PyMOL Python script that loads the backbone (N, CA, C, O; Angstrom):
from pymol import cmd

cmd.read_pdbstr("""\
ATOM      1  N   MET A   1      97.343  95.116 123.481  1.00  0.00           N
ATOM      2  CA  MET A   1      96.083  95.056 124.198  1.00  0.00           C
ATOM      3  C   MET A   1      94.937  95.047 123.088  1.00  0.00           C
ATOM      4  O   MET A   1      94.559  96.097 122.568  1.00  0.00           O
ATOM      5  N   ASP A   2      94.477  93.972 122.801  1.00  0.00           N
ATOM      6  CA  ASP A   2      93.410  93.786 121.832  1.00  0.00           C
ATOM      7  C   ASP A   2      91.988  93.880 122.265  1.00  0.00           C
ATOM      8  O   ASP A   2      91.060  94.100 121.486  1.00  0.00           O
ATOM      9  N   LYS A   3      91.860  93.692 123.619  1.00  0.00           N
ATOM     10  CA  LYS A   3      90.586  93.472 123.994  1.00  0.00           C
ATOM     11  C   LYS A   3      89.922  94.987 124.348  1.00  0.00           C
ATOM     12  O   LYS A   3      90.562  95.880 124.904  1.00  0.00           O
ATOM     13  N   VAL A   4      88.709  95.084 123.975  1.00  0.00           N
ATOM     14  CA  VAL A   4      87.965  96.418 124.285  1.00  0.00           C
ATOM     15  C   VAL A   4      87.420  96.371 125.651  1.00  0.00           C
ATOM     16  O   VAL A   4      86.850  95.366 126.075  1.00  0.00           O
ATOM     17  N   THR A   5      87.581  97.431 126.344  1.00  0.00           N
ATOM     18  CA  THR A   5      87.219  97.375 127.748  1.00  0.00           C
ATOM     19  C   THR A   5      85.953  98.390 127.960  1.00  0.00           C
ATOM     20  O   THR A   5      85.772  99.346 127.206  1.00  0.00           O
ATOM     21  N   THR A   6      85.244  98.137 128.871  1.00  0.00           N
ATOM     22  CA  THR A   6      84.086  98.966 129.249  1.00  0.00           C
ATOM     23  C   THR A   6      84.247  99.558 130.632  1.00  0.00           C
ATOM     24  O   THR A   6      83.287  99.932 131.307  1.00  0.00           O
ATOM     25  N   SER A   7      85.581  99.629 131.042  1.00  0.00           N
ATOM     26  CA  SER A   7      85.902 100.202 132.386  1.00  0.00           C
ATOM     27  C   SER A   7      85.432 101.644 132.550  1.00  0.00           C
ATOM     28  O   SER A   7      85.273 102.381 131.576  1.00  0.00           O
ATOM     29  N   SER A   8      85.216 102.024 133.802  1.00  0.00           N
ATOM     30  CA  SER A   8      84.631 103.412 133.992  1.00  0.00           C
ATOM     31  C   SER A   8      85.751 104.370 133.595  1.00  0.00           C
ATOM     32  O   SER A   8      85.467 105.443 133.062  1.00  0.00           O
ATOM     33  N   THR A   9      86.987 104.025 133.830  1.00  0.00           N
ATOM     34  CA  THR A   9      88.119 105.056 133.459  1.00  0.00           C
ATOM     35  C   THR A   9      88.084 105.031 131.842  1.00  0.00           C
ATOM     36  O   THR A   9      88.204 106.119 131.278  1.00  0.00           O
ATOM     37  N   ALA A  10      87.956 104.078 131.200  1.00  0.00           N
ATOM     38  CA  ALA A  10      87.840 104.081 129.715  1.00  0.00           C
ATOM     39  C   ALA A  10      86.802 104.929 129.274  1.00  0.00           C
ATOM     40  O   ALA A  10      87.018 105.778 128.408  1.00  0.00           O
ATOM     41  N   GLU A  11      85.565 104.756 129.854  1.00  0.00           N
ATOM     42  CA  GLU A  11      84.337 105.584 129.464  1.00  0.00           C
ATOM     43  C   GLU A  11      84.723 107.042 129.857  1.00  0.00           C
ATOM     44  O   GLU A  11      84.456 107.918 129.035  1.00  0.00           O
ATOM     45  N   HIS A  12      85.238 107.344 130.862  1.00  0.00           N
ATOM     46  CA  HIS A  12      85.657 108.690 131.302  1.00  0.00           C
ATOM     47  C   HIS A  12      86.503 109.284 130.229  1.00  0.00           C
ATOM     48  O   HIS A  12      86.173 110.366 129.745  1.00  0.00           O
ATOM     49  N   ILE A  13      87.577 108.652 129.819  1.00  0.00           N
ATOM     50  CA  ILE A  13      88.468 109.158 128.667  1.00  0.00           C
ATOM     51  C   ILE A  13      87.803 109.195 127.468  1.00  0.00           C
ATOM     52  O   ILE A  13      88.183 110.054 126.672  1.00  0.00           O
ATOM     53  N   ARG A  14      86.826 108.413 127.117  1.00  0.00           N
ATOM     54  CA  ARG A  14      86.180 108.520 125.831  1.00  0.00           C
ATOM     55  C   ARG A  14      85.235 109.742 125.880  1.00  0.00           C
ATOM     56  O   ARG A  14      85.006 110.443 124.894  1.00  0.00           O
ATOM     57  N   THR A  15      84.700 109.942 127.114  1.00  0.00           N
ATOM     58  CA  THR A  15      83.746 111.154 127.232  1.00  0.00           C
ATOM     59  C   THR A  15      84.585 112.503 127.129  1.00  0.00           C
ATOM     60  O   THR A  15      84.176 113.444 126.448  1.00  0.00           O
ATOM     61  N   LEU A  16      85.691 112.545 127.788  1.00  0.00           N
ATOM     62  CA  LEU A  16      86.610 113.628 127.528  1.00  0.00           C
ATOM     63  C   LEU A  16      86.879 113.979 126.143  1.00  0.00           C
ATOM     64  O   LEU A  16      86.665 115.104 125.689  1.00  0.00           O
ATOM     65  N   ALA A  17      87.378 112.946 125.436  1.00  0.00           N
ATOM     66  CA  ALA A  17      87.700 113.112 123.970  1.00  0.00           C
ATOM     67  C   ALA A  17      86.555 113.577 123.274  1.00  0.00           C
ATOM     68  O   ALA A  17      86.677 114.544 122.522  1.00  0.00           O
ATOM     69  N   ARG A  18      85.336 112.958 123.441  1.00  0.00           N
ATOM     70  CA  ARG A  18      84.119 113.428 122.684  1.00  0.00           C
ATOM     71  C   ARG A  18      83.713 114.853 123.059  1.00  0.00           C
ATOM     72  O   ARG A  18      83.311 115.604 122.170  1.00  0.00           O
ATOM     73  N   THR A  19      83.796 115.263 124.320  1.00  0.00           N
ATOM     74  CA  THR A  19      83.489 116.566 124.804  1.00  0.00           C
ATOM     75  C   THR A  19      84.307 117.615 124.184  1.00  0.00           C
ATOM     76  O   THR A  19      83.774 118.661 123.814  1.00  0.00           O
ATOM     77  N   PHE A  20      85.601 117.402 124.043  1.00  0.00           N
ATOM     78  CA  PHE A  20      86.643 118.193 123.641  1.00  0.00           C
ATOM     79  C   PHE A  20      86.842 118.029 122.053  1.00  0.00           C
ATOM     80  O   PHE A  20      87.640 118.764 121.470  1.00  0.00           O
ATOM     81  N   HIS A  21      86.181 117.153 121.437  1.00  0.00           N
ATOM     82  CA  HIS A  21      86.361 116.874 120.064  1.00  0.00           C
ATOM     83  C   HIS A  21      87.828 116.425 119.680  1.00  0.00           C
ATOM     84  O   HIS A  21      88.366 116.836 118.652  1.00  0.00           O
ATOM     85  N   VAL A  22      88.378 115.651 120.469  1.00  0.00           N
ATOM     86  CA  VAL A  22      89.760 115.130 120.312  1.00  0.00           C
ATOM     87  C   VAL A  22      89.792 113.760 119.812  1.00  0.00           C
ATOM     88  O   VAL A  22      89.012 112.873 120.159  1.00  0.00           O
ATOM     89  N   SER A  23      90.812 113.638 118.917  1.00  0.00           N
ATOM     90  CA  SER A  23      91.103 112.245 118.446  1.00  0.00           C
ATOM     91  C   SER A  23      92.636 112.158 118.369  1.00  0.00           C
ATOM     92  O   SER A  23      93.326 113.138 118.653  1.00  0.00           O
ATOM     93  N   TYR A  24      93.183 110.952 117.974  1.00  0.00           N
ATOM     94  CA  TYR A  24      94.569 110.718 117.890  1.00  0.00           C
ATOM     95  C   TYR A  24      94.860 110.630 116.465  1.00  0.00           C
ATOM     96  O   TYR A  24      94.180 109.948 115.699  1.00  0.00           O
ATOM     97  N   SER A  25      95.923 111.357 116.089  1.00  0.00           N
ATOM     98  CA  SER A  25      96.462 111.230 114.724  1.00  0.00           C
ATOM     99  C   SER A  25      98.024 111.021 114.882  1.00  0.00           C
ATOM    100  O   SER A  25      98.688 111.761 115.608  1.00  0.00           O
ATOM    101  N   GLU A  26      98.538 110.044 114.212  1.00  0.00           N
ATOM    102  CA  GLU A  26      99.908 109.731 114.273  1.00  0.00           C
ATOM    103  C   GLU A  26     100.735 110.712 113.507  1.00  0.00           C
ATOM    104  O   GLU A  26     100.470 111.045 112.352  1.00  0.00           O
ATOM    105  N   GLY A  27     101.809 111.189 114.240  1.00  0.00           N
ATOM    106  CA  GLY A  27     102.734 112.027 113.627  1.00  0.00           C
ATOM    107  C   GLY A  27     104.012 111.510 113.334  1.00  0.00           C
ATOM    108  O   GLY A  27     104.256 110.335 113.609  1.00  0.00           O
ATOM    109  N   PRO A  28     104.925 112.291 112.771  1.00  0.00           N
ATOM    110  CA  PRO A  28     106.264 111.685 112.332  1.00  0.00           C
ATOM    111  C   PRO A  28     106.986 111.206 113.570  1.00  0.00           C
ATOM    112  O   PRO A  28     107.612 110.148 113.499  1.00  0.00           O
ATOM    113  N   ASN A  29     106.952 111.902 114.714  1.00  0.00           N
ATOM    114  CA  ASN A  29     107.681 111.568 115.908  1.00  0.00           C
ATOM    115  C   ASN A  29     107.084 110.141 116.405  1.00  0.00           C
ATOM    116  O   ASN A  29     107.828 109.283 116.878  1.00  0.00           O
ATOM    117  N   ASP A  30     105.863 109.976 116.279  1.00  0.00           N
ATOM    118  CA  ASP A  30     105.158 108.680 116.595  1.00  0.00           C
ATOM    119  C   ASP A  30     105.790 107.608 115.860  1.00  0.00           C
ATOM    120  O   ASP A  30     106.305 106.645 116.428  1.00  0.00           O
ATOM    121  N   ARG A  31     105.757 107.772 114.503  1.00  0.00           N
ATOM    122  CA  ARG A  31     106.382 106.674 113.638  1.00  0.00           C
ATOM    123  C   ARG A  31     107.764 106.401 114.029  1.00  0.00           C
ATOM    124  O   ARG A  31     108.099 105.222 114.143  1.00  0.00           O
ATOM    125  N   LEU A  32     108.659 107.381 114.262  1.00  0.00           N
ATOM    126  CA  LEU A  32     110.023 107.241 114.704  1.00  0.00           C
ATOM    127  C   LEU A  32     110.147 106.392 115.889  1.00  0.00           C
ATOM    128  O   LEU A  32     110.890 105.410 115.916  1.00  0.00           O
ATOM    129  N   ALA A  33     109.375 106.793 116.929  1.00  0.00           N
ATOM    130  CA  ALA A  33     109.347 106.091 118.275  1.00  0.00           C
ATOM    131  C   ALA A  33     108.902 104.672 118.032  1.00  0.00           C
ATOM    132  O   ALA A  33     109.434 103.776 118.687  1.00  0.00           O
ATOM    133  N   HIS A  34     107.995 104.401 117.169  1.00  0.00           N
ATOM    134  CA  HIS A  34     107.530 102.926 116.947  1.00  0.00           C
ATOM    135  C   HIS A  34     108.604 102.146 116.328  1.00  0.00           C
ATOM    136  O   HIS A  34     108.790 100.989 116.704  1.00  0.00           O
ATOM    137  N   HIS A  35     109.470 102.779 115.229  1.00  0.00           N
ATOM    138  CA  HIS A  35     110.493 102.026 114.747  1.00  0.00           C
ATOM    139  C   HIS A  35     111.672 101.852 115.621  1.00  0.00           C
ATOM    140  O   HIS A  35     112.307 100.799 115.578  1.00  0.00           O
ATOM    141  N   ILE A  36     112.022 102.865 116.450  1.00  0.00           N
ATOM    142  CA  ILE A  36     113.067 102.669 117.427  1.00  0.00           C
ATOM    143  C   ILE A  36     112.639 101.548 118.415  1.00  0.00           C
ATOM    144  O   ILE A  36     113.459 100.674 118.696  1.00  0.00           O
ATOM    145  N   SER A  37     111.521 101.535 118.899  1.00  0.00           N
ATOM    146  CA  SER A  37     111.089 100.495 119.754  1.00  0.00           C
ATOM    147  C   SER A  37     111.104  99.144 119.150  1.00  0.00           C
ATOM    148  O   SER A  37     111.558  98.196 119.791  1.00  0.00           O
ATOM    149  N   ARG A  38     110.590  98.988 117.843  1.00  0.00           N
ATOM    150  CA  ARG A  38     110.692  97.741 117.138  1.00  0.00           C
ATOM    151  C   ARG A  38     112.134  97.259 116.974  1.00  0.00           C
ATOM    152  O   ARG A  38     112.445  96.090 117.199  1.00  0.00           O
ATOM    153  N   LEU A  39     112.964  98.149 116.595  1.00  0.00           N
ATOM    154  CA  LEU A  39     114.391  97.754 116.359  1.00  0.00           C
ATOM    155  C   LEU A  39     115.072  97.333 117.667  1.00  0.00           C
ATOM    156  O   LEU A  39     116.034  96.566 117.686  1.00  0.00           O
ATOM    157  N   ALA A  40     114.511  97.887 118.775  1.00  0.00           N
ATOM    158  CA  ALA A  40     115.184  97.564 120.129  1.00  0.00           C
ATOM    159  C   ALA A  40     114.621  96.169 120.560  1.00  0.00           C
ATOM    160  O   ALA A  40     115.157  95.566 121.490  1.00  0.00           O
ATOM    161  N   GLY A  41     113.535  95.644 119.887  1.00  0.00           N
ATOM    162  CA  GLY A  41     112.988  94.440 120.216  1.00  0.00           C
ATOM    163  C   GLY A  41     111.765  94.530 121.100  1.00  0.00           C
ATOM    164  O   GLY A  41     111.222  93.516 121.540  1.00  0.00           O
ATOM    165  N   ASP A  42     111.337  95.758 121.357  1.00  0.00           N
ATOM    166  CA  ASP A  42     110.105  95.988 122.187  1.00  0.00           C
ATOM    167  C   ASP A  42     108.963  96.194 121.341  1.00  0.00           C
ATOM    168  O   ASP A  42     108.978  96.943 120.364  1.00  0.00           O
ATOM    169  N   THR A  43     107.977  95.527 121.723  1.00  0.00           N
ATOM    170  CA  THR A  43     106.586  95.729 120.969  1.00  0.00           C
ATOM    171  C   THR A  43     105.729  96.632 121.829  1.00  0.00           C
ATOM    172  O   THR A  43     105.366  96.284 122.952  1.00  0.00           O
ATOM    173  N   VAL A  44     105.418  97.773 121.298  1.00  0.00           N
ATOM    174  CA  VAL A  44     104.563  98.761 121.984  1.00  0.00           C
ATOM    175  C   VAL A  44     103.434  99.145 121.012  1.00  0.00           C
ATOM    176  O   VAL A  44     103.597  99.785 119.973  1.00  0.00           O
ATOM    177  N   GLU A  45     102.200  98.644 121.512  1.00  0.00           N
ATOM    178  CA  GLU A  45     101.005  98.924 120.625  1.00  0.00           C
ATOM    179  C   GLU A  45     100.013  99.630 121.593  1.00  0.00           C
ATOM    180  O   GLU A  45      99.564  99.026 122.567  1.00  0.00           O
ATOM    181  N   LEU A  46      99.694 100.848 121.328  1.00  0.00           N
ATOM    182  CA  LEU A  46      98.787 101.535 122.142  1.00  0.00           C
ATOM    183  C   LEU A  46      97.286 101.229 121.631  1.00  0.00           C
ATOM    184  O   LEU A  46      97.039 101.154 120.428  1.00  0.00           O
ATOM    185  N   ASP A  47      96.449 101.083 122.480  1.00  0.00           N
ATOM    186  CA  ASP A  47      95.048 100.769 122.142  1.00  0.00           C
ATOM    187  C   ASP A  47      94.273 102.052 121.933  1.00  0.00           C
ATOM    188  O   ASP A  47      94.860 103.122 122.094  1.00  0.00           O
ATOM    189  N   GLU A  48      93.035 102.025 121.596  1.00  0.00           N
ATOM    190  CA  GLU A  48      92.195 103.202 121.447  1.00  0.00           C
ATOM    191  C   GLU A  48      92.212 104.239 122.469  1.00  0.00           C
ATOM    192  O   GLU A  48      92.277 105.438 122.195  1.00  0.00           O
ATOM    193  N   ILE A  49      92.147 103.719 123.771  1.00  0.00           N
ATOM    194  CA  ILE A  49      92.104 104.590 124.934  1.00  0.00           C
ATOM    195  C   ILE A  49      93.410 105.247 125.171  1.00  0.00           C
ATOM    196  O   ILE A  49      93.431 106.443 125.463  1.00  0.00           O
ATOM    197  N   GLU A  50      94.462 104.581 125.070  1.00  0.00           N
ATOM    198  CA  GLU A  50      95.730 105.119 125.199  1.00  0.00           C
ATOM    199  C   GLU A  50      96.122 106.178 124.143  1.00  0.00           C
ATOM    200  O   GLU A  50      96.833 107.144 124.421  1.00  0.00           O
ATOM    201  N   GLN A  51      95.645 105.953 122.992  1.00  0.00           N
ATOM    202  CA  GLN A  51      95.808 106.952 121.924  1.00  0.00           C
ATOM    203  C   GLN A  51      94.944 108.251 122.172  1.00  0.00           C
ATOM    204  O   GLN A  51      95.332 109.365 121.820  1.00  0.00           O
ATOM    205  N   LEU A  52      93.746 108.019 122.806  1.00  0.00           N
ATOM    206  CA  LEU A  52      92.957 109.170 123.095  1.00  0.00           C
ATOM    207  C   LEU A  52      93.531 109.973 124.137  1.00  0.00           C
ATOM    208  O   LEU A  52      93.359 111.192 124.164  1.00  0.00           O
ATOM    209  N   LEU A  53      94.259 109.302 125.071  1.00  0.00           N
ATOM    210  CA  LEU A  53      95.017 110.044 126.170  1.00  0.00           C
ATOM    211  C   LEU A  53      96.082 110.970 125.492  1.00  0.00           C
ATOM    212  O   LEU A  53      96.289 112.115 125.896  1.00  0.00           O
ATOM    213  N   ILE A  54      96.711 110.433 124.490  1.00  0.00           N
ATOM    214  CA  ILE A  54      97.800 111.113 123.919  1.00  0.00           C
ATOM    215  C   ILE A  54      97.194 112.366 123.147  1.00  0.00           C
ATOM    216  O   ILE A  54      97.781 113.448 123.180  1.00  0.00           O
ATOM    217  N   GLY A  55      96.097 112.202 122.507  1.00  0.00           N
ATOM    218  CA  GLY A  55      95.399 113.184 121.864  1.00  0.00           C
ATOM    219  C   GLY A  55      94.889 114.279 122.803  1.00  0.00           C
ATOM    220  O   GLY A  55      94.890 115.472 122.500  1.00  0.00           O
ATOM    221  N   LEU A  56      94.462 113.795 123.937  1.00  0.00           N
ATOM    222  CA  LEU A  56      94.039 114.861 124.911  1.00  0.00           C
ATOM    223  C   LEU A  56      95.198 115.657 125.521  1.00  0.00           C
ATOM    224  O   LEU A  56      94.972 116.817 125.865  1.00  0.00           O
ATOM    225  N   VAL A  57      96.397 115.142 125.682  1.00  0.00           N
ATOM    226  CA  VAL A  57      97.403 115.865 126.175  1.00  0.00           C
ATOM    227  C   VAL A  57      97.924 116.831 125.054  1.00  0.00           C
ATOM    228  O   VAL A  57      98.210 117.999 125.314  1.00  0.00           O
ATOM    229  N   ARG A  58      98.034 116.299 123.802  1.00  0.00           N
ATOM    230  CA  ARG A  58      98.449 117.128 122.691  1.00  0.00           C
ATOM    231  C   ARG A  58      97.505 118.392 122.424  1.00  0.00           C
ATOM    232  O   ARG A  58      97.945 119.455 121.985  1.00  0.00           O
ATOM    233  N   ALA A  59      96.149 118.163 122.737  1.00  0.00           N
ATOM    234  CA  ALA A  59      95.313 119.327 122.641  1.00  0.00           C
ATOM    235  C   ALA A  59      95.223 120.160 123.956  1.00  0.00           C
ATOM    236  O   ALA A  59      94.400 121.060 124.122  1.00  0.00           O
ATOM    237  N   GLU A  60      96.095 119.794 124.817  1.00  0.00           N
ATOM    238  CA  GLU A  60      96.209 120.563 126.010  1.00  0.00           C
ATOM    239  C   GLU A  60      94.830 120.493 126.915  1.00  0.00           C
ATOM    240  O   GLU A  60      94.498 121.431 127.641  1.00  0.00           O
ATOM    241  N   ARG A  61      94.172 119.446 126.808  1.00  0.00           N
ATOM    242  CA  ARG A  61      92.929 119.318 127.576  1.00  0.00           C
ATOM    243  C   ARG A  61      93.070 118.640 128.851  1.00  0.00           C
ATOM    244  O   ARG A  61      92.226 118.760 129.739  1.00  0.00           O
ATOM    245  N   ILE A  62      94.176 117.889 128.971  1.00  0.00           N
ATOM    246  CA  ILE A  62      94.675 117.356 130.235  1.00  0.00           C
ATOM    247  C   ILE A  62      96.123 117.522 130.329  1.00  0.00           C
ATOM    248  O   ILE A  62      96.751 117.696 129.285  1.00  0.00           O
ATOM    249  N   THR A  63      96.791 117.487 131.564  1.00  0.00           N
ATOM    250  CA  THR A  63      98.231 117.614 131.694  1.00  0.00           C
ATOM    251  C   THR A  63      98.734 116.290 131.650  1.00  0.00           C
ATOM    252  O   THR A  63      98.006 115.315 131.833  1.00  0.00           O
ATOM    253  N   ARG A  64     100.141 116.200 131.376  1.00  0.00           N
ATOM    254  CA  ARG A  64     100.855 114.886 131.382  1.00  0.00           C
ATOM    255  C   ARG A  64     100.722 114.190 132.657  1.00  0.00           C
ATOM    256  O   ARG A  64     100.550 112.972 132.601  1.00  0.00           O
ATOM    257  N   PRO A  65     100.775 114.769 133.820  1.00  0.00           N
ATOM    258  CA  PRO A  65     100.537 114.052 135.136  1.00  0.00           C
ATOM    259  C   PRO A  65      99.135 113.545 135.102  1.00  0.00           C
ATOM    260  O   PRO A  65      98.957 112.387 135.482  1.00  0.00           O
ATOM    261  N   GLU A  66      98.101 114.262 134.694  1.00  0.00           N
ATOM    262  CA  GLU A  66      96.762 113.688 134.630  1.00  0.00           C
ATOM    263  C   GLU A  66      96.604 112.533 133.774  1.00  0.00           C
ATOM    264  O   GLU A  66      95.843 111.610 134.061  1.00  0.00           O
ATOM    265  N   MET A  67      97.392 112.575 132.605  1.00  0.00           N
ATOM    266  CA  MET A  67      97.333 111.454 131.620  1.00  0.00           C
ATOM    267  C   MET A  67      97.969 110.248 132.230  1.00  0.00           C
ATOM    268  O   MET A  67      97.448 109.157 131.995  1.00  0.00           O
ATOM    269  N   ILE A  68      99.064 110.312 133.006  1.00  0.00           N
ATOM    270  CA  ILE A  68      99.611 109.173 133.679  1.00  0.00           C
ATOM    271  C   ILE A  68      98.808 108.583 134.769  1.00  0.00           C
ATOM    272  O   ILE A  68      98.846 107.373 134.996  1.00  0.00           O
ATOM    273  N   LEU A  69      98.060 109.433 135.471  1.00  0.00           N
ATOM    274  CA  LEU A  69      97.082 108.871 136.523  1.00  0.00           C
ATOM    275  C   LEU A  69      95.996 108.167 135.819  1.00  0.00           C
ATOM    276  O   LEU A  69      95.718 107.018 136.164  1.00  0.00           O
ATOM    277  N   LEU A  70      95.348 108.756 134.852  1.00  0.00           N
ATOM    278  CA  LEU A  70      94.315 108.083 134.065  1.00  0.00           C
ATOM    279  C   LEU A  70      94.806 106.791 133.397  1.00  0.00           C
ATOM    280  O   LEU A  70      94.101 105.784 133.462  1.00  0.00           O
ATOM    281  N   GLN A  71      95.976 106.775 132.762  1.00  0.00           N
ATOM    282  CA  GLN A  71      96.480 105.535 132.211  1.00  0.00           C
ATOM    283  C   GLN A  71      96.695 104.436 133.189  1.00  0.00           C
ATOM    284  O   GLN A  71      96.402 103.263 132.957  1.00  0.00           O
ATOM    285  N   ALA A  72      97.244 104.894 134.345  1.00  0.00           N
ATOM    286  CA  ALA A  72      97.474 103.883 135.456  1.00  0.00           C
ATOM    287  C   ALA A  72      96.180 103.268 135.874  1.00  0.00           C
ATOM    288  O   ALA A  72      96.072 102.059 136.082  1.00  0.00           O
ATOM    289  N   ALA A  73      95.127 104.183 136.003  1.00  0.00           N
ATOM    290  CA  ALA A  73      93.784 103.582 136.431  1.00  0.00           C
ATOM    291  C   ALA A  73      93.251 102.699 135.423  1.00  0.00           C
ATOM    292  O   ALA A  73      92.767 101.609 135.726  1.00  0.00           O
ATOM    293  N   TYR A  74      93.326 103.157 134.141  1.00  0.00           N
ATOM    294  CA  TYR A  74      92.790 102.326 133.023  1.00  0.00           C
ATOM    295  C   TYR A  74      93.429 100.944 132.973  1.00  0.00           C
ATOM    296  O   TYR A  74      92.745  99.926 132.867  1.00  0.00           O
ATOM    297  N   LEU A  75      94.750 100.934 133.051  1.00  0.00           N
ATOM    298  CA  LEU A  75      95.433  99.729 133.065  1.00  0.00           C
ATOM    299  C   LEU A  75      95.108  98.745 134.153  1.00  0.00           C
ATOM    300  O   LEU A  75      95.019  97.532 133.963  1.00  0.00           O
ATOM    301  N   ARG A  76      94.929  99.383 135.369  1.00  0.00           N
ATOM    302  CA  ARG A  76      94.486  98.522 136.433  1.00  0.00           C
ATOM    303  C   ARG A  76      93.172  97.882 136.279  1.00  0.00           C
ATOM    304  O   ARG A  76      92.945  96.754 136.717  1.00  0.00           O
ATOM    305  N   GLU A  77      92.322  98.587 135.670  1.00  0.00           N
ATOM    306  CA  GLU A  77      90.837  98.105 135.492  1.00  0.00           C
ATOM    307  C   GLU A  77      90.905  97.040 134.377  1.00  0.00           C
ATOM    308  O   GLU A  77      90.159  96.061 134.413  1.00  0.00           O
ATOM    309  N   ALA A  78      91.769  97.225 133.420  1.00  0.00           N
ATOM    310  CA  ALA A  78      91.758  96.403 132.209  1.00  0.00           C
ATOM    311  C   ALA A  78      92.533  95.081 132.490  1.00  0.00           C
ATOM    312  O   ALA A  78      92.480  94.187 131.646  1.00  0.00           O
ATOM    313  N   LYS A  79      93.233  94.918 133.608  1.00  0.00           N
ATOM    314  CA  LYS A  79      93.943  93.749 133.867  1.00  0.00           C
ATOM    315  C   LYS A  79      92.934  92.645 134.084  1.00  0.00           C
ATOM    316  O   LYS A  79      91.882  92.839 134.695  1.00  0.00           O
ATOM    317  N   PRO A  80      93.307  91.405 133.534  1.00  0.00           N
ATOM    318  CA  PRO A  80      92.474  90.238 133.679  1.00  0.00           C
ATOM    319  C   PRO A  80      92.504  89.819 135.121  1.00  0.00           C
ATOM    320  O   PRO A  80      91.861  88.836 135.492  1.00  0.00           O
TER     321      PRO A  80
END
""", "prot")
cmd.dss("prot")
cmd.show_as("cartoon", "prot")
cmd.util.cbc("prot")
cmd.orient("prot")
């Protein structure tokens, strides 16, 4: 997903991240998952918003079920 979106869900996620001073930083498990996906022939590239969602979960500012709901809403809005 290369396109930058201005969806309301994306703005909500950005606001949450700003409010809680959360950002995404790649860890060793993220790199391992990326390489496993690549070797399996799957290309998985998370955009800024999806990375912020991971950061919010890791910082325990949202739950995993909340992340899934927000990501689903974001992806629905981002569809062309």
